[in-house]
C-alpha positions in Angstrom: 4.1 -49.7 12.4 6.3 -47.7 14.8 7.0 -44.3 14.2 10.9 -45.0 13.3 9.7 -47.7 10.6 7.3 -45.2 9.1 9.7 -42.4 9.0 12.4 -44.9 7.4 9.8 -46.0 4.8 8.9 -42.5 4.0 12.5 -41.6 3.2 12.9 -44.5 1.3 9.8 -43.7 -1.0 11.0 -39.9 -1.4 14.8 -41.2 -2.0 13.6 -43.9 -4.6 11.3 -41.3 -6.4 8.6 -43.8 -5.5 6.6 -40.6 -4.1 7.3 -38.5 -7.2 8.3 -35.8 -4.7 10.7 -34.1 -7.0 7.9 -33.6 -10.0 5.8 -32.5 -7.1 7.8 -29.9 -5.8 8.6 -28.5 -9.3 4.9 -28.2 -10.2 3.8 -26.9 -6.8 6.7 -24.6 -6.4 5.9 -23.3 -10.0 2.3 -22.8 -9.2 2.6 -21.2 -5.5 5.0 -18.6 -7.0 3.2 -17.8 -10.1 0.0 -17.3 -7.7 1.8 -14.9 -5.2 3.4 -12.8 -7.6 0.2 -12.2 -9.5 -1.5 -11.3 -6.3 1.2 -9.0 -4.8 1.8 -7.0 -8.4 -2.2 -6.7 -8.2 -1.4 -5.1 -4.5 1.6 -3.3 -5.9 -1.0 -1.9 -9.0 -3.4 -0.8 -6.1 -0.3 0.7 -4.0 0.7 2.7 -7.0 -2.6 4.0 -7.5 -2.7 5.2 -4.0 0.6 6.9 -4.1 -0.4 8.7 -7.4 -3.6 10.0 -6.0 -2.1 11.1 -3.0 1.3 12.6 -4.7 -1.1 14.6 -7.2 -2.7 16.2 -4.1 -6.1 14.6 -4.3 -6.0 13.7 -0.8 -6.0 17.5 -0.1 -9.3 19.0 0.6 -10.0 23.0 0.5 -12.7 25.0 2.3 -12.8 28.3 0.9 -14.8 31.4 2.6 -13.1 34.8 1.7 -12.1 36.2 5.1 -14.4 33.6 7.0 -11.9 31.0 7.9 -10.9 30.7 11.7 -7.3 29.7 11.6 -7.5 28.1 14.9 -10.1 25.6 14.3 -8.5 24.8 11.1 -5.0 24.1 12.6 -7.1 22.3 15.1 -8.3 19.6 12.8 -5.0 18.4 12.3 -5.8 16.1 15.6 -8.5 14.4 13.9 -8.2 10.8 13.2 -6.9 10.2 9.4 -5.7 13.9 9.1 -2.3 14.4 8.4 -2.3 18.1 8.0 -4.1 21.2 8.2 -3.6 24.9 8.1 -5.0 28.0 7.0 -4.0 30.3 3.9 -4.9 33.9 2.7 -3.9 36.1 0.0 -1.2 39.0 0.8 -0.1 41.7 -1.7 2.7 40.7 -4.1 6.1 40.9 -3.0 9.3 41.9 -5.0 12.5 40.0 -5.1 15.8 42.3 -5.6 16.9 39.9 -8.2 13.5 40.1 -10.1 12.5 43.8 -9.3 10.5 44.0 -12.5 8.2 40.9 -11.5 5.8 40.5 -8.6 5.6 37.2 -6.6 2.3 36.1 -5.7 2.4 35.9 -1.9 0.3 34.2 0.8 0.0 34.4 4.4 -0.1 31.0 5.9 -0.7 29.4 9.2 2.1 27.3 11.0 0.7 24.0 9.9 0.3 25.1 6.1 3.6 24.1 5.2 3.2 20.1 6.2 -0.1 20.2 4.0 1.8 21.1 1.0 4.8 19.0 1.9 7.6 21.6 2.2 11.0 20.6 2.1 12.0 22.3 5.4 15.2 24.0 7.2 15.6 24.6 10.4 14.5 27.7 11.8 11.9 30.3 10.6 11.4 32.1 7.2 9.3 31.7 4.0 8.2 28.7 1.7 9.0 29.1 -2.0 7.5 26.8 -4.4 10.0 25.0 -6.4 9.6 26.6 -9.6 10.2 30.0 -7.9 13.1 28.6 -6.0 14.6 27.0 -9.0 14.4 30.7 -10.6 15.7 32.3 -7.8 18.4 29.5 -7.4 18.1 29.0 -3.8 17.4 26.0 -1.2 15.8 25.5 1.9 18.3 27.4 4.5 19.2 30.0 1.9 17.9 33.4 1.7 16.1 35.7 -0.7 16.2 40.2 -0.4 12.3 40.9 -0.4 11.1 44.3 -1.1 7.7 45.1 -0.1 5.7 48.6 0.2 8.6 50.2 -1.7 11.1 49.8 1.2 14.5 48.7 0.6 15.3 45.0 0.1 15.0 43.2 3.4 16.9 39.8 4.0 14.5 36.8 4.3 15.4 33.2 5.3 14.0 30.4 2.8 12.9 28.0 5.7 11.1 25.6 2.7 10.2 24.7 -0.6 7.2 22.8 -1.8 6.4 21.0 -5.0 3.4 22.0 -6.8 3.2 20.8 -10.6 0.8 21.8 -12.8 -1.1 18.2 -12.8 -4.6 19.6 -12.2 -4.0 21.3 -8.9 -6.1 24.3 -8.1 -4.0 27.2 -9.6 -2.1 29.9 -7.8 0.4 28.5 -6.0 2.8 27.0 -8.5 5.2 30.4 -8.7 4.2 31.6 -5.0 5.6 32.7 -1.8 4.2 31.6 1.6 4.5 33.7 4.4 4.1 32.2 7.9 2.2 34.1 10.3 1.0 33.9 13.9 -2.1 36.4 13.3 -5.5 34.7 14.4 -7.4 37.2 12.0 -9.4 35.6 9.5 -8.4 33.6 6.6 -9.7 32.9 3.0 -9.4 29.0 3.1 -8.5 26.1 5.3 -6.6 23.1 3.6 -6.3 19.7 5.0 -4.6 16.6 3.7 -6.4 13.4 5.2 -5.7 9.8 4.4 -7.8 7.7 4.1 -10.8 9.8 3.2 -13.4 10.6 5.6 -16.7 12.3 5.6 -16.1 13.3 9.1 -13.3 15.3 8.0 -15.6 17.3 5.7 -18.0 17.9 8.5 -15.1 19.1 10.7 -13.9 21.3 7.9 -17.2 23.3 7.7 -16.9 23.8 11.3 -14.0 26.5 10.7 -16.2 29.0 8.9 -16.8 32.2 11.2 -20.1 33.5 11.9 -20.2 35.5 9.0 -18.4 33.5 6.4 -19.3 33.9 3.0 -21.7 35.9 0.7 -24.5 35.6 -1.5 -22.2 36.1 -4.6 -19.6 33.8 -3.1 -20.8 31.3 -0.4 -18.5 28.9 1.1 -17.3 26.2 -0.8 -15.7 23.0 0.0 -13.5 21.2 -2.8 -10.8 19.2 -3.7 -7.0 20.3 -4.3 -6.9 18.2 -7.7 -9.8 16.4 -9.1 -8.1 15.3 -12.1 -7.7 11.7 -10.7 -11.5 11.8 -9.2 -12.8 12.6 -6.0 -12.9 9.3 -4.3 -10.4 6.5 -3.8 -11.3 3.6 -1.5 -7.7 1.7 -1.0 -9.7 -0.5 1.5 -12.6 -1.4 -1.2 -10.0 -2.0 -4.0 -8.0 -4.5 -1.8 -10.7 -6.3 -0.2 -12.4 -6.6 -3.9 -9.5 -7.2 -6.3 -9.9 -10.2 -8.5 -6.8 -12.1 -7.3 -7.9 -12.1 -3.6 -9.2 -16.1 -4.6 -5.6 -16.9 -6.1 -4.6 -18.9 -2.5 -7.8 -20.8 -2.6 -7.2 -21.7 -6.4 -3.7 -22.8 -5.2 -5.1 -24.9 -2.6 -7.5 -26.7 -4.8 -4.8 -27.3 -7.6 -2.6 -28.7 -5.2 -4.9 -31.1 -3.6 -5.8 -32.0 -7.3 -2.1 -32.6 -7.7 -1.6 -34.6 -4.3 -4.7 -36.8 -5.0 -3.6 -37.8 -8.8 0.1 -38.6 -7.8 -1.0 -40.8 -4.8 -3.7 -42.4 -6.6 -0.8 -43.5 -9.1 0.4 -45.9 -6.1 -2.9 -47.2 -5.7 -1.8 -50.8 -6.2 1.2 -50.2 -3.7 -1.0 -49.0 -1.1 -3.8 -51.4 -1.4 -0.9 -54.1 -1.4 0.4 -52.6 1.8 -2.9 -52.7 3.2 -3.6 -56.3 2.5 -0.6 -57.0 4.6 -2.2 -55.5 7.5 -0.1 -51.8 7.4 -2.4 -49.6 9.3 -4.3 -46.9 7.6 -3.2 -44.3 9.9 0.6 -45.2 9.5 0.0 -45.1 5.7 -1.8 -41.4 6.2 1.5 -40.7 8.3 3.7 -41.8 5.5 2.2 -39.8 3.2 2.4 -36.4 5.2 6.1 -37.4 5.9 6.6 -37.9 2.4 4.7 -34.7 1.6 7.3 -32.4 3.6 10.0 -33.2 0.6 8.2 -31.0 -1.5 6.3 -28.9 1.0 9.2 -27.5 2.2 10.9 -26.2 -1.2 7.2 -24.6 -1.8 7.2 -22.5 1.4 10.9 -21.5 1.3 10.9 -20.4 -2.4 7.7 -18.9 -1.8 9.2 -16.7 1.0 12.2 -15.9 -1.1 9.6 -14.9 -3.9 8.0 -12.6 -1.4 11.0 -11.1 0.1 12.1 -10.3 -3.3 8.8 -8.2 -3.9 8.8 -6.8 -0.4 12.3 -5.5 -1.0 11.2 -3.1 -3.6 8.5 -1.9 -1.5 8.4 0.6 1.5 9.8 -0.7 4.4 7.0 -0.1 6.4 4.9 -2.7 4.4 7.5 -5.3 4.3 5.7 -7.4 7.2 2.3 -7.0 5.8 3.5 -7.9 2.3 5.5 -10.9 3.4 2.1 -12.1 5.2 0.2 -11.8 2.0 2.8 -13.2 0.2 2.7 -16.3 2.0 -1.0 -17.2 1.5 -0.5 -18.9 -1.6 2.4 -21.3 -0.7 0.7 -22.0 2.6 -2.7 -22.8 0.6 -0.7 -24.9 -1.7 0.7 -27.0 1.0 -2.4 -27.4 3.2 -4.0 -28.4 -0.4 -1.2 -31.0 -1.5 -1.3 -32.5 1.8 -5.0 -32.8 2.1 -5.2 -34.2 -1.3 -2.5 -36.9 -0.7 -4.4 -37.6 2.6 -7.7 -38.2 0.6 -5.7 -40.2 -2.0 -4.7 -42.8 0.5 -8.0 -42.8 2.3 -9.5 -43.4 -1.4 -7.8 -46.6 -1.6 -9.7 -49.8 -1.2 -8.1 -52.9 -0.3 -11.2 -54.9 -1.9 -10.0 -53.4 -5.3 -6.5 -54.8 -5.1 -7.0 -57.2 -8.1 -8.7 -54.4 -9.9 -5.9 -52.1 -9.2 -3.6 -55.1 -10.5 -5.2 -55.4 -13.7 -5.2 -51.7 -14.3 -1.6 -51.8 -13.9 
């Protein structure tokens, strides 16, 4: 048979309903969309868990050594792979604000990179960084100003360069109502904070290297801790993704579609055997079934892409490409499985069984 004749025959089978393309399309579209949504929502759950872990500050490591941290080495860790920010901090005498003269403000001197560790909302220029609670109390925003009193001197206008969130969600205490004063001083600090993702043992090794020669004492040795341990010390997002139970759903879709494709073609075994008895080549029949499969394969891929785009549009823009790639695994598996099952169904039909097929009709 010529290509044009095979195409016309396949088209007639689709239009007449002989191929049952409409029923197959409904079944396989439902299966593909259900499988891809199940997997995408499982992955979204992992992403949400990571976001919760990081937003709680659980991705921040703190190396503490009273007057034993080299700020230059500490800030140098920021260039290490997986490290997003690093900065040193040390306690400083409390300050007083002119609008709250009776209340002391816990104050810390910090190296320039520390503001990025606490995700301070920045304003252009230099100045102090306030916790959200303190900024709300003083009714100031980044770019505004406060009058700071120190050492009994008169109020000095001080610009607010940033504001950071520090909720009471299990984080290390002391910074929820505080003022950070950036400094370029390279004297010893009390701690080095590092925000990293993904978590890495190499970062812990680098953190321990920031200690000066005589860091710590027998009573208070250097200590490596996590800023917030309420959500656990480790979160291996890669392992959670690779080991998620739904990772097998594209394969499930392939097998289900193969069974559907095989069953639908086997329902036409009398027609196929009769055509073969009339010397229609095996190859022509296989090609015809593949062409007929396009009638349901296109809706499966199209609806699957739309469902994936819907989920991707509600996520982070940078992740939309990977979300779409993941979303299309199930529809592609369904299409491949359905076509393979259909072809296997054609191949399984035997011309010599024509009479048996006729009796079974």
